[in-house]
TINU-37860 format. One record per residue: residue number from 0; x, y, z of N, C-alpha, C, CB in turn; residue in three letters. Coordinates in steps of 0.1 Angstrom, whole numbers. Glycine has a CB too. Layout:
N
SEDO   num    n.xx    n.yy    n.zz   ca.xx   ca.yy   ca.zz    c.xx    c.yy    c.zz   cb.xx   cb.yy   cb.zz   residuo
SEDO   NUM       X       Y       Z       X       Y       Z       X       Y       Z       X       Y       Z       ALA
...
This chain:
209
SEDO   num    n.xx    n.yy    n.zz   ca.xx   ca.yy   ca.zz    c.xx    c.yy    c.zz   cb.xx   cb.yy   cb.zz   residuo
SEDO     0    -191     558    -446    -189     566    -434    -188     557    -422    -199     577    -433       THR
SEDO     1    -193     545    -422    -193     536    -411    -206     538    -402    -182     539    -402       GLY
SEDO     2    -215     547    -407    -227     550    -399    -239     541    -405    -231     565    -400       SER
SEDO     3    -244     532    -397    -255     524    -402    -267     533    -405    -259     514    -391       PHE
SEDO     4    -270     543    -396    -281     551    -398    -281     559    -411    -282     561    -386       GLU
SEDO     5    -269     564    -414    -267     572    -427    -269     562    -439    -254     579    -427       GLU
SEDO     6    -263     550    -438    -264     540    -448    -279     537    -451    -256     528    -445       ALA
SEDO     7    -286     535    -440    -300     531    -442    -308     542    -448    -306     528    -428       GLU
SEDO     8    -305     555    -444    -312     566    -450    -309     567    -465    -307     579    -444       GLN
SEDO     9    -297     564    -469    -293     565    -484    -300     553    -491    -278     564    -485       ARG
SEDO    10    -301     542    -485    -308     531    -492    -323     534    -494    -307     518    -483       ILE
SEDO    11    -329     541    -483    -343     545    -484    -345     555    -496    -348     551    -471       ASP
SEDO    12    -335     564    -497    -336     574    -508    -335     567    -522    -324     584    -507       GLU
SEDO    13    -326     557    -523    -324     549    -535    -337     542    -539    -313     540    -534       LEU
SEDO    14    -345     537    -528    -357     530    -531    -367     539    -538    -363     526    -517       MET
SEDO    15    -366     552    -536    -375     562    -543    -371     566    -557    -377     574    -534       GLU
SEDO    16    -358     562    -560    -353     567    -573    -352     557    -584    -339     572    -570       ARG
SEDO    17    -355     544    -580    -355     534    -591    -364     537    -602    -358     520    -584       GLY
SEDO    18    -359     537    -614    -367     540    -626    -371     527    -634    -360     549    -635       ARG
SEDO    19    -364     516    -632    -368     504    -639    -368     493    -628    -357     501    -650       THR
SEDO    20    -374     482    -632    -375     470    -623    -361     465    -620    -383     459    -629       ARG
SEDO    21    -352     466    -629    -338     462    -627    -331     471    -616    -329     462    -640       ILE
SEDO    22    -333     484    -617    -328     493    -607    -335     491    -593    -330     507    -611       GLU
SEDO    23    -348     489    -593    -355     486    -581    -350     473    -574    -370     486    -583       GLU
SEDO    24    -348     463    -582    -343     450    -577    -329     451    -571    -343     440    -588       ALA
SEDO    25    -320     459    -578    -307     461    -572    -307     468    -559    -299     470    -582       ALA
SEDO    26    -316     477    -557    -317     484    -544    -323     475    -533    -326     497    -545       VAL
SEDO    27    -333     467    -537    -339     457    -528    -329     447    -523    -351     450    -535       VAL
SEDO    28    -321     442    -533    -310     433    -529    -300     439    -519    -302     427    -541       GLU
SEDO    29    -297     452    -522    -288     459    -513    -294     461    -499    -284     473    -519       LEU
SEDO    30    -307     464    -499    -314     466    -486    -315     453    -478    -328     472    -488       ALA
SEDO    31    -318     442    -485    -319     429    -478    -306     425    -472    -324     418    -488       VAL
SEDO    32    -295     427    -480    -282     424    -475    -278     433    -463    -271     425    -486       ALA
SEDO    33    -281     446    -464    -278     455    -453    -285     451    -440    -283     469    -457       PHE
SEDO    34    -298     448    -441    -305     445    -428    -301     431    -423    -320     445    -431       HIS
SEDO    35    -298     422    -432    -293     409    -427    -280     410    -420    -292     399    -439       MET
SEDO    36    -271     418    -425    -258     421    -419    -260     426    -405    -250     430    -428       THR
SEDO    37    -270     434    -403    -273     440    -390    -281     431    -381    -280     453    -391       ARG
SEDO    38    -284     419    -386    -292     409    -378    -307     412    -378    -287     410    -364       GLY
SEDO    39    -311     420    -387    -325     423    -389    -331     415    -400    -327     438    -392       ARG
SEDO    40    -332     402    -397    -337     393    -408    -351     395    -411    -334     378    -404       CYS
SEDO    41    -359     397    -401    -374     400    -403    -375     412    -412    -381     402    -390       ALA
SEDO    42    -368     422    -410    -369     434    -418    -364     432    -432    -361     446    -412       ARG
SEDO    43    -354     424    -434    -349     420    -447    -360     413    -455    -336     411    -446       ALA
SEDO    44    -366     404    -448    -377     396    -455    -389     405    -458    -382     384    -446       VAL
SEDO    45    -392     414    -449    -403     424    -452    -401     433    -463    -405     432    -439       GLU
SEDO    46    -388     435    -467    -385     443    -479    -386     435    -491    -371     449    -477       ILE
SEDO    47    -381     423    -490    -381     414    -502    -394     409    -507    -372     403    -500       GLY
SEDO    48    -403     405    -498    -415     399    -502    -425     408    -510    -423     394    -489       LEU
SEDO    49    -426     421    -506    -435     429    -514    -430     431    -528    -436     443    -507       PRO
SEDO    50    -417     432    -530    -411     433    -544    -415     421    -552    -396     435    -543       PHE
SEDO    51    -414     409    -546    -417     396    -552    -432     396    -555    -414     384    -544       LEU
SEDO    52    -440     401    -546    -455     401    -548    -458     410    -560    -462     407    -535       ARG
SEDO    53    -451     421    -562    -454     429    -574    -450     423    -587    -446     443    -572       ALA
SEDO    54    -441     412    -586    -437     404    -597    -446     392    -599    -423     400    -596       SER
SEDO    55    -457     391    -592    -466     380    -593    -462     368    -585    -466     376    -607       GLY
SEDO    56    -453     369    -575    -448     358    -567    -453     362    -553    -433     355    -568       ILE
SEDO    57    -464     356    -549    -470     360    -536    -467     349    -525    -485     362    -537       ASP
SEDO    58    -457     351    -517    -453     342    -507    -458     347    -493    -438     339    -507       LEU
SEDO    59    -465     339    -485    -469     343    -472    -457     343    -463    -479     333    -466       PRO
SEDO    60    -457     352    -453    -446     354    -444    -445     342    -435    -448     367    -435       LEU
SEDO    61    -456     336    -431    -456     324    -422    -464     313    -428    -461     328    -408       HIS
SEDO    62    -459     306    -439    -466     296    -445    -468     284    -436    -459     291    -458       PRO
SEDO    63    -479     277    -437    -481     265    -429    -478     252    -437    -495     264    -425       GLY
SEDO    64    -480     241    -431    -477     228    -438    -485     226    -451    -481     216    -428       ALA
SEDO    65    -497     231    -452    -504     230    -464    -498     237    -476    -519     235    -462       ALA
SEDO    66    -493     250    -473    -486     257    -484    -473     250    -488    -483     271    -479       GLU
SEDO    67    -466     244    -479    -454     237    -482    -457     225    -490    -446     233    -469       ILE
SEDO    68    -468     218    -487    -472     206    -494    -475     209    -509    -483     199    -487       ALA
SEDO    69    -483     220    -510    -486     224    -524    -474     229    -532    -497     236    -523       ARG
SEDO    70    -465     236    -526    -453     241    -533    -445     229    -537    -446     251    -524       GLU
SEDO    71    -443     219    -528    -435     207    -531    -441     199    -542    -434     199    -518       THR
SEDO    72    -454     198    -542    -461     191    -553    -459     198    -566    -476     189    -550       GLU
SEDO    73    -458     212    -565    -456     219    -577    -442     217    -583    -457     234    -574       GLY
SEDO    74    -432     214    -575    -419     211    -580    -419     198    -588    -409     209    -568       VAL
SEDO    75    -426     188    -582    -426     175    -589    -435     176    -602    -432     164    -580       TRP
SEDO    76    -445     184    -602    -453     185    -614    -445     193    -625    -466     193    -611       GLN
SEDO    77    -437     203    -621    -429     210    -630    -418     201    -636    -422     222    -624       ALA
SEDO    78    -413     192    -628    -402     182    -632    -408     172    -642    -396     174    -620       LEU
SEDO    79    -420     168    -640    -426     158    -649    -419     145    -650    -427     164    -663       GLY
SEDO    80    -417     140    -662    -410     127    -663    -395     129    -667    -417     119    -674       ASP
SEDO    81    -390     141    -665    -376     143    -668    -367     138    -657    -374     158    -670       ARG
SEDO    82    -356     134    -661    -346     129    -651    -339     142    -645    -335     120    -657       ALA
SEDO    83    -337     142    -632    -331     153    -625    -318     157    -631    -330     151    -610       ILE
SEDO    84    -310     147    -634    -296     150    -639    -297     156    -653    -288     137    -639       GLU
SEDO    85    -308     154    -660    -309     160    -674    -312     175    -673    -319     153    -682       ASP
SEDO    86    -316     180    -662    -319     194    -660    -307     204    -663    -325     197    -647       LEU
SEDO    87    -296     198    -663    -284     206    -666    -284     211    -680    -271     198    -663       ILE
SEDO    88    -292     205    -688    -293     208    -702    -305     218    -705    -295     196    -711       HIS
SEDO    89    -311     223    -694    -322     233    -696    -316     245    -703    -329     236    -683       LEU
SEDO    90    -323     252    -711    -318     265    -717    -317     275    -706    -327     270    -728       PRO
SEDO    91    -309     286    -709    -308     297    -699    -321     304    -698    -297     307    -704       PRO
SEDO    92    -324     308    -686    -336     316    -683    -334     330    -690    -338     318    -668       MET
SEDO    93    -344     333    -698    -344     346    -705    -355     355    -702    -345     343    -720       THR
SEDO    94    -365     351    -695    -376     359    -691    -371     370    -681    -388     351    -685       HIS
SEDO    95    -371     383    -685    -365     393    -676    -371     394    -662    -366     406    -683       PRO
SEDO    96    -384     393    -661    -391     394    -648    -387     383    -639    -406     395    -650       GLU
SEDO    97    -387     371    -645    -383     359    -636    -368     359    -633    -387     346    -644       PHE
SEDO    98    -360     364    -641    -346     365    -638    -344     374    -626    -338     370    -650       LYS
SEDO    99    -351     385    -626    -350     395    -615    -356     388    -602    -358     408    -618       ILE
SEDO   100    -367     381    -604    -373     374    -592    -364     364    -586    -387     368    -596       ALA
SEDO   101    -357     357    -595    -348     346    -590    -337     353    -581    -341     339    -601       MET
SEDO   102    -332     364    -585    -321     371    -577    -327     376    -564    -316     383    -585       SER
SEDO   103    -339     381    -564    -345     385    -551    -348     373    -542    -357     394    -554       ILE
SEDO   104    -353     363    -548    -356     351    -540    -343     345    -534    -362     340    -549       LEU
SEDO   105    -332     345    -541    -319     341    -535    -315     350    -524    -309     340    -546       LYS
SEDO   106    -317     363    -525    -313     372    -515    -321     370    -502    -315     387    -520       SER
SEDO   107    -334     367    -504    -344     366    -493    -342     352    -486    -358     367    -498       VAL
SEDO   108    -337     342    -493    -336     329    -488    -328     328    -475    -330     319    -498       SER
SEDO   109    -318     336    -474    -309     335    -462    -316     341    -450    -296     342    -464       VAL
SEDO   110    -321     353    -450    -328     358    -438    -341     351    -436    -332     373    -440       PRO
SEDO   111    -347     345    -446    -359     337    -444    -356     325    -435    -365     332    -457       ALA
SEDO   112    -344     320    -436    -340     308    -428    -342     312    -413    -326     304    -431       TYR
SEDO   113    -339     324    -409    -340     328    -395    -354     333    -391    -329     339    -392       PHE
SEDO   114    -362     336    -401    -375     340    -398    -385     328    -396    -381     349    -409       VAL
SEDO   115    -383     318    -404    -391     306    -403    -386     296    -413    -406     309    -404       GLY
SEDO   116    -385     283    -408    -380     273    -417    -390     270    -429    -379     260    -410       GLN
SEDO   117    -403     272    -426    -413     270    -437    -411     280    -448    -427     270    -431       ASN
SEDO   118    -409     293    -444    -407     303    -454    -394     300    -462    -406     317    -447       LEU
SEDO   119    -384     296    -455    -371     293    -462    -373     282    -472    -360     289    -451       HIS
SEDO   120    -380     272    -468    -383     261    -477    -391     265    -489    -390     249    -470       HIS
SEDO   121    -401     273    -486    -410     278    -497    -403     286    -507    -421     287    -491       LEU
SEDO   122    -394     295    -503    -386     303    -512    -377     294    -521    -377     313    -504       VAL
SEDO   123    -371     284    -515    -362     275    -523    -370     267    -533    -354     266    -514       LEU
SEDO   124    -382     262    -529    -390     255    -538    -395     263    -549    -402     249    -530       GLU
SEDO   125    -398     276    -547    -403     285    -558    -391     287    -567    -408     298    -552       ARG
SEDO   126    -379     289    -563    -368     290    -571    -366     278    -580    -355     293    -563       MET
SEDO   127    -367     266    -575    -366     254    -583    -377     253    -593    -366     242    -574       VAL
SEDO   128    -389     256    -589    -400     255    -599    -398     265    -610    -413     258    -592       THR
SEDO   129    -394     277    -607    -392     287    -618    -381     282    -627    -388     301    -612       LEU
SEDO   130    -370     276    -622    -360     271    -630    -365     260    -639    -348     266    -621       SER
SEDO   131    -373     251    -634    -378     240    -642    -387     244    -653    -385     230    -633       LEU
SEDO   132    -394     255    -651    -404     260    -660    -398     270    -671    -415     267    -654       ARG
SEDO   133    -388     278    -666    -383     288    -675    -368     288    -678    -386     301    -669       TYR
SEDO   134    -361     277    -673    -347     276    -677    -338     280    -665    -343     284    -688       GLY
SEDO   135    -326     276    -666    -316     278    -655    -311     293    -655    -304     269    -656       ASN
SEDO   136    -312     299    -643    -307     312    -641    -293     311    -634    -317     321    -633       ALA
SEDO   137    -287     323    -632    -274     323    -625    -276     317    -611    -268     337    -624       GLU
SEDO   138    -287     319    -605    -289     315    -591    -296     301    -590    -298     325    -584       SER
SEDO   139    -298     294    -601    -304     281    -601    -295     271    -594    -307     276    -615       SER
SEDO   140    -282     272    -596    -273     262    -589    -274     263    -574    -258     265    -593       ALA
SEDO   141    -275     275    -569    -278     277    -555    -291     271    -551    -277     292    -551       HIS
SEDO   142    -301     274    -559    -315     269    -556    -315     253    -555    -325     273    -567       ALA
SEDO   143    -309     247    -565    -309     232    -565    -302     226    -553    -303     227    -578       TYR
SEDO   144    -291     232    -549    -283     226    -538    -290     229    -525    -269     231    -538       THR
SEDO   145    -295     241    -524    -302     245    -511    -315     237    -509    -305     260    -511       ALA
SEDO   146    -322     235    -520    -334     226    -520    -330     212    -516    -341     226    -534       PHE
SEDO   147    -319     207    -521    -314     194    -518    -312     192    -503    -301     190    -526       ALA
SEDO   148    -306     203    -497    -303     202    -483    -316     200    -474    -297     215    -478       ARG
SEDO   149    -327     205    -478    -339     203    -471    -348     191    -476    -348     215    -471       VAL
SEDO   150    -346     187    -488    -354     177    -494    -352     163    -487    -351     175    -509       LEU
SEDO   151    -340     160    -483    -338     147    -476    -344     147    -462    -323     144    -475       GLY
SEDO   152    -339     156    -453    -344     155    -439    -359     158    -438    -336     165    -431       PRO
SEDO   153    -364     167    -446    -379     170    -444    -388     160    -450    -381     184    -449       ARG
SEDO   154    -384     155    -462    -393     147    -470    -389     133    -471    -396     153    -483       PHE
SEDO   155    -377     130    -467    -371     116    -468    -368     112    -482    -382     106    -462       GLY
SEDO   156    -366     121    -490    -363     118    -504    -348     121    -506    -371     127    -514       ARG
SEDO   157    -340     112    -500    -325     114    -500    -319     111    -514    -319     105    -490       TYR
SEDO   158    -324     102    -521    -319      99    -535    -321     112    -544    -326      87    -541       LYS
SEDO   159    -333     117    -544    -336     129    -552    -328     141    -547    -351     132    -552       GLU
SEDO   160    -326     142    -533    -318     153    -528    -303     152    -533    -318     152    -512       ALA
SEDO   161    -298     140    -533    -284     139    -539    -284     144    -554    -279     125    -538       TYR
SEDO   162    -294     139    -561    -294     143    -576    -296     158    -578    -305     135    -583       LEU
SEDO   163    -304     164    -570    -306     179    -571    -293     186    -567    -318     184    -563       PHE
SEDO   164    -287     181    -556    -274     187    -551    -263     185    -562    -270     180    -538       GLY
SEDO   165    -262     174    -568    -252     171    -578    -255     180    -590    -252     156    -582       LYS
SEDO   166    -267     182    -594    -271     191    -605    -266     205    -602    -286     191    -606       LEU
SEDO   167    -269     210    -590    -264     223    -586    -249     224    -587    -269     227    -573       GLY
SEDO   168    -243     214    -582    -228     214    -582    -223     215    -596    -222     202    -575       TYR
SEDO   169    -228     206    -605    -224     206    -619    -227     219    -626    -231     194    -626       ASP
SEDO   170    -238     225    -623    -241     238    -629    -231     249    -625    -255     243    -626       LEU
SEDO   171    -228     249    -612    -218     258    -607    -204     256    -613    -217     257    -592       ALA
SEDO   172    -200     244    -615    -187     241    -621    -187     246    -635    -185     226    -621       GLU
SEDO   173    -198     246    -642    -198     251    -656    -199     266    -657    -210     245    -663       ARG
SEDO   174    -203     272    -646    -206     287    -646    -193     295    -645    -216     290    -636       SER
SEDO   175    -194     307    -651    -183     317    -649    -186     326    -637    -181     325    -661       ASP
SEDO   176    -198     324    -631    -202     332    -619    -195     327    -607    -218     332    -618       HIS
SEDO   177    -184     332    -604    -176     326    -593    -182     328    -579    -162     333    -593       LEU
SEDO   178    -190     338    -577    -196     340    -564    -205     329    -560    -203     353    -564       ALA
SEDO   179    -210     322    -569    -220     311    -566    -213     298    -561    -228     307    -579       THR
SEDO   180    -201     296    -565    -194     283    -563    -192     280    -548    -182     282    -570       LYS
SEDO   181    -187     289    -540    -184     285    -526    -196     280    -519    -178     297    -519       PRO
SEDO   182    -207     287    -520    -219     283    -513    -225     270    -518    -230     294    -514       THR
SEDO   183    -224     268    -531    -229     255    -537    -221     244    -533    -229     256    -552       VAL
SEDO   184    -208     245    -533    -199     234    -528    -201     231    -514    -184     238    -531       ILE
SEDO   185    -203     241    -506    -205     239    -491    -219     231    -489    -206     252    -484       PHE
SEDO   186    -229     236    -496    -242     230    -494    -242     216    -499    -253     238    -502       LEU
SEDO   187    -236     213    -510    -235     199    -515    -225     191    -508    -232     199    -530       PHE
SEDO   188    -213     196    -507    -202     187    -501    -204     185    -486    -189     194    -504       GLY
SEDO   189    -209     194    -479    -209     193    -464    -223     190    -459    -204     205    -458       GLN
SEDO   190    -234     193    -466    -247     192    -460    -256     182    -468    -253     205    -459       LEU
SEDO   191    -251     176    -479    -260     168    -487    -254     154    -490    -264     175    -499       THR
SEDO   192    -242     154    -494    -236     142    -500    -236     130    -490    -221     145    -504       VAL
SEDO   193    -233     133    -477    -231     122    -468    -243     114    -465    -227     128    -455       PHE
SEDO   194    -255     118    -470    -267     110    -468    -267      98    -477    -280     118    -471       TRP
SEDO   195    -261      99    -488    -261      87    -498    -247      83    -502    -269      91    -510       THR
SEDO   196    -236      90    -498    -223      86    -502    -214      87    -490    -217      96    -513       ARG
SEDO   197    -204      77    -489    -194      78    -478    -185      90    -482    -186      65    -477       HIS
SEDO   198    -180      96    -471    -170     107    -473    -157     100    -478    -167     115    -460       PHE
SEDO   199    -151     106    -488    -138     100    -493    -127     103    -484    -135     105    -507       PRO
SEDO   200    -116      95    -484    -105      98    -476     -97     110    -482     -95      85    -476       ILE
SEDO   201     -97     110    -495     -90     121    -502     -99     127    -513     -76     117    -507       ARG
SEDO   202     -99     140    -514    -105     146    -525    -120     147    -525    -101     139    -538       GLY
SEDO   203    -125     155    -533    -140     157    -534    -146     150    -546    -143     172    -535       PHE
SEDO   204    -138     149    -557    -143     143    -569    -149     129    -568    -132     144    -580       ALA
SEDO   205    -143     121    -559    -147     107    -558    -162     106    -554    -138     100    -549       SER
SEDO   206    -168     115    -547    -182     113    -543    -191     123    -550    -183     115    -528       TYR
SEDO   207    -186     129    -561    -195     136    -570    -197     128    -583    -190     150    -573       THR
SEDO   208    -192     117    -584    -192     109    -596    -206     102    -598    -181      98    -597       ALA
């Protein structure tokens, strides 16, 4: 109808009608996207975080440096002695609750960027950790490349940032999920590669090798 008020009312009604976690997650994603589109990023995050908390993923709204440090260390612990480039061979994520959580985390990651950089980073790191522990989900390609974008500037780990970005790019190239590819290519090609590779004169393939 073009009425934001009516759309919001219908979303609220749907919130009360979800019978399964999958249905509830679909409505939460819709609500997050709706409020983000209206510039209500704080509201979008306020809707997403309680759903994640009910799934066992308790993220503070305003994490401090200590929380970021712990979450970052959790990424490296989950990685262990595996090579980053070998993560492309991880099995698909099959745990239903974590698959749902990954979708909500991806939805929340964008409005979280405007609520606070620490929250944005925390969301991305949790997505990466879940992928390392439980396998690659549809949103893991986005998680790896978005994590790569912050890994270099914030932590000075530019080599690892390139490898995570390349991992995300390669996953997206293998995927049939077309909606993932534009964001992944942008995050890797425009915001990550140049830290460790010269921009090519022609083509993209020469600096993803």
